[in-house]
C-alpha positions in Angstrom: 3.1 -7.1 -17.8 -0.5 -7.4 -16.8 -3.6 -7.6 -19.0 -6.9 -6.2 -17.6 -10.2 -7.0 -19.2 -13.7 -5.9 -18.3 -16.9 -7.9 -18.6 -20.5 -6.6 -18.6 -22.1 -6.1 -15.2 -23.9 -9.2 -13.8 -25.3 -10.2 -10.4 -22.7 -12.1 -8.4 -23.4 -15.8 -8.8 -23.8 -18.0 -5.7 -20.7 -20.1 -5.0 -21.0 -23.7 -3.7 -17.6 -23.8 -2.0 -16.1 -22.0 0.9 -13.3 -19.5 0.3 -9.8 -20.6 1.3 -9.2 -17.1 2.8 -11.1 -14.0 3.7 -10.3 -10.4 4.6 -12.6 -9.3 7.5 -13.3 -5.8 8.7 -13.0 -5.0 12.4 -16.8 -5.1 12.7 -16.8 -8.7 11.5 -18.2 -8.0 8.0 -16.5 -9.6 5.0 -14.4 -7.4 2.7 -12.8 -9.9 0.3 -13.2 -13.6 -0.3 -10.6 -15.7 -2.0 -11.5 -18.8 -4.1 -9.4 -21.1 -6.4 -10.6 -21.8 -9.9 -9.5 -24.1 -12.7 -7.5 -21.2 -14.3 -6.4 -19.3 -11.2 -8.3 -17.4 -8.6 -11.6 -15.6 -8.0 -11.6 -12.6 -5.6 -15.0 -11.5 -4.5 -15.9 -8.2 -3.0 -19.5 -8.8 -1.9 -22.1 -6.7 -3.8 -19.3 -4.8 -5.6 -17.3 -6.9 -8.0 -15.6 -10.2 -8.8 -12.1 -10.4 -10.2 -10.7 -13.4 -12.0 -6.9 -13.5 -11.6 -4.9 -15.9 -13.8 -2.7 -18.5 -12.1 0.5 -16.6 -13.0 -1.0 -13.2 -12.0 -0.6 -11.7 -15.4 -4.2 -11.5 -16.3 -7.2 -9.9 -14.4 -10.8 -9.9 -15.6 -13.3 -7.7 -13.8 -16.9 -8.7 -13.4 -18.7 -5.7 -11.7 -22.0 -6.1 -10.0 -25.0 -4.2 -11.3 -25.1 -0.5 -10.5 -21.5 -0.4 -9.4 -19.7 2.6 -10.8 -16.6 2.4 -13.0 -14.7 4.5 -10.5 -15.6 1.9 -7.8 -14.4 -1.2 -9.6 -11.3 0.5 -11.0 -10.5 1.7 -7.5 -10.8 -1.9 -6.2 -8.5 -3.1 -9.0 -5.8 -0.5 -8.4 -5.7 -0.7 -4.6 -6.6 -4.3 -3.9 -6.4 -6.6 -6.9 -3.4 -5.2 -8.7 -1.0 -5.5 -5.7 -2.2 -9.1 -5.2 -1.6 -10.0 -8.9 1.8 -8.4 -8.8 2.7 -10.4 -5.7 1.5 -13.6 -7.5 4.1 -12.7 -10.2 6.8 -12.9 -7.5 7.0 -9.1 -6.8 7.5 -7.8 -3.3 4.4 -5.6 -2.6 3.5 -4.2 0.8 0.7 -2.3 2.5 2.8 0.9 2.8 3.1 4.5 1.6 6.4 6.0 0.4 7.8 9.5 -0.3 11.0 10.9 -1.8 13.5 12.4 0.5 16.8 13.5 -1.0 16.4 11.4 -4.2 15.7 8.3 -2.1 12.6 6.4 -1.2 11.4 6.4 2.4 8.5 4.0 3.3 6.0 4.0 6.1 4.4 0.7 7.1 1.8 0.0 9.8 -1.6 -1.3 10.7 -4.7 0.4 9.1 -5.2 3.7 10.8 -1.6 4.3 11.9 -1.2 7.3 9.5 0.6 6.0 6.4 -1.5 8.0 4.0 -1.6 11.1 6.2 2.2 11.1 6.4 2.5 10.7 2.6 0.1 13.5 2.0 1.9 15.7 4.6 5.2 15.3 2.7 3.5 15.7 -0.7 2.0 19.0 0.2 5.1 20.3 1.8 7.8 20.4 -0.9 8.4 16.6 -1.2 7.1 14.1 -3.6 5.2 10.9 -2.9 5.8 7.6 -4.6 2.8 5.6 -3.4 -0.1 5.9 -1.0 -0.4 2.1 -0.7 0.7 -1.0 -2.6 4.4 -0.3 -2.2 6.4 -2.4 -4.7 10.1 -2.8 -4.3 12.5 -4.4 -6.9 16.2 -5.4 -6.7 18.7 -2.9 -8.2 22.4 -2.4 -8.0 23.1 -4.2 -4.8 19.9 -2.9 -3.1 16.2 -2.3 -3.8 14.2 0.5 -5.4 10.7 1.8 -4.7 8.5 1.7 -7.8 6.0 4.5 -8.2 2.3 3.5 -8.0 -0.8 5.3 -9.3 -0.6 9.0 -8.6 -3.3 9.5 -6.0 -3.8 9.6 -2.2 -6.8 8.5 -0.1 -7.7 10.5 3.0 -10.3 10.6 5.7 -12.2 13.9 6.2 -10.0 15.1 9.1 -6.8 14.6 7.1 -8.3 16.3 4.1 -9.3 19.4 6.1 -5.8 19.6 7.7 -3.7 19.0 4.6 -5.4 19.6 1.3 -5.9 23.0 -0.3 -8.9 23.9 -2.3 -7.1 23.7 -5.6 -6.4 19.9 -5.3 -8.1 17.7 -7.8 -10.4 15.1 -6.3 -11.4 11.8 -8.0 -15.1 10.8 -8.2 -16.3 9.1 -5.0 -16.5 5.3 -4.7 -19.3 3.3 -3.2 -17.6 1.4 -0.4 -15.8 4.1 1.5 -16.2 7.7 2.5 -12.4 8.3 2.0 -11.7 10.9 -0.7 -9.1 10.2 -3.3 -6.9 13.2 -4.4 -5.0 13.2 -7.7 -1.4 14.3 -8.0 -0.8 17.8 -9.3 0.7 21.1 -8.3 -0.8 20.7 -4.8 0.1 17.1 -4.2 3.3 16.3 -5.9 4.1 12.9 -7.3 7.4 11.2 -8.1 7.2 9.2 -11.4 10.7 7.7 -11.2 11.9 4.7 -9.1 13.9 5.7 -6.1 16.4 3.6 -4.1 14.8 2.2 -0.9 16.6 4.1 1.8 14.5 3.8 5.0 11.5 1.8 6.2 9.6 3.1 9.2 7.1 0.9 11.0 4.5 3.2 12.6 3.6 2.8 16.3 0.3 3.5 18.0 0.8 7.2 18.6 1.5 7.0 22.4 4.7 9.2 22.3 4.6 13.0 22.7 7.4 13.5 20.3 8.9 11.4 17.4 10.8 8.4 18.7 13.0 6.2 16.5 14.2 2.7 17.4 16.5 0.7 15.2 15.2 -2.8 14.4 17.3 -6.0 13.9 16.8 -8.1 10.8 14.6 -10.7 12.6 12.2 -8.0 13.8 12.0 -6.4 10.4 11.3 -9.7 8.7 8.3 -10.4 10.9 6.9 -6.9 10.1 7.5 -7.2 6.4 5.7 -10.6 6.3 2.8 -9.1 8.2 2.4 -6.2 5.8 2.9 -8.1 2.5 0.3 -8.5 -0.1 -0.2 -12.3 -0.8 -2.8 -13.8 -3.1 -2.5 -17.4 -2.1 -1.4 -17.8 1.6 -1.2 -21.5 1.2 1.0 -21.8 -1.8 4.2 -23.2 -0.3 6.5 -22.7 -3.2 5.6 -19.0 -3.6 5.8 -18.5 0.2 9.3 -20.0 0.3 10.5 -17.8 -2.6 9.0 -14.7 -1.0 10.6 -15.6 2.4 14.0 -15.9 0.7 13.6 -12.5 -1.0 12.5 -10.9 2.2 15.5 -12.4 4.0 17.7 -10.6 1.5 15.7 -7.4 1.8 16.2 -7.3 5.6 19.9 -7.8 5.4 20.2 -4.1 4.8 20.1 -1.7 7.8 17.0 0.2 6.7 14.5 -0.5 9.4 13.2 1.5 12.4 10.2 1.7 14.6 8.7 5.2 14.6 6.1 6.5 17.0 4.9 10.1 17.1 1.9 12.1 18.4 -1.1 11.8 16.2 -1.9 15.5 16.1 -2.1 17.4 12.8 -0.5 20.5 14.4 2.6 18.3 15.0 3.0 17.1 11.5 5.6 19.7 10.5 7.7 18.6 13.5 7.3 15.0 12.6 8.4 15.7 9.0 11.4 17.6 10.2 12.4 14.8 12.6 12.1 12.1 9.8 14.2 14.1 7.4 16.9 14.8 10.1 16.8 11.1 11.1 17.5 10.1 7.5 20.4 12.6 7.2 21.9 12.0 10.6 21.8 8.2 10.4 23.5 8.4 7.0 26.3 10.5 8.5 26.7 8.2 11.4 27.2 5.2 9.1 
């Protein structure tokens, strides 16, 4: 359970201490600053919003900056703060998208720009259902793990929108920090509301291959990648890091992990979807 509260808009107060961690854009500008407080944490998105997160991750208070739209601070909460708060509760949350294939969850992880959202949208507009665009949470279940559905929307750049989204798709109001459009689930972009067993995790390559190429990963390789793509609120909290490492070690004990590289051309997405579905089916038959 998590309680979200909203305070009136106020200018962001200067802080006398340095953040213990920062998220930095490739151009060197600051995206998020992490501070410790007496009751938990302060996450600052400069000129946009502050979020106070309780020490146990079960309470979040939003303090938007003046003239920041509701859509903007709620978008920050859903896509950035909520996954961090859930991770603070001990949940496993990853920067990843996921879709449903044959009643199972198939996840795509990779660096920003590797095509996670585009793949999810490609499946969701082609007869499959998506589980999450980002903030993939998995939970233990019946000897394995299951993918928990996230909020029913997908964010896309203009080129992916033009290639994949039909005119009837519902679009959320724009936010103030990105030109990405957010599309809401519906008849055109189909969402899966039920948890699905985690069946495959594909780590996306750089797009150097001319056709889809799959490579099985061993547990040690998968563990490194899962750590890299995890949401973590306090990267210096040893007890939490140790508990997460133990849970990730159990997660990688299952043979779910592959590297996947494929051409980054929209006209090849149908071929890529077909290859992924066939790989899931053929690997199951082989085992």
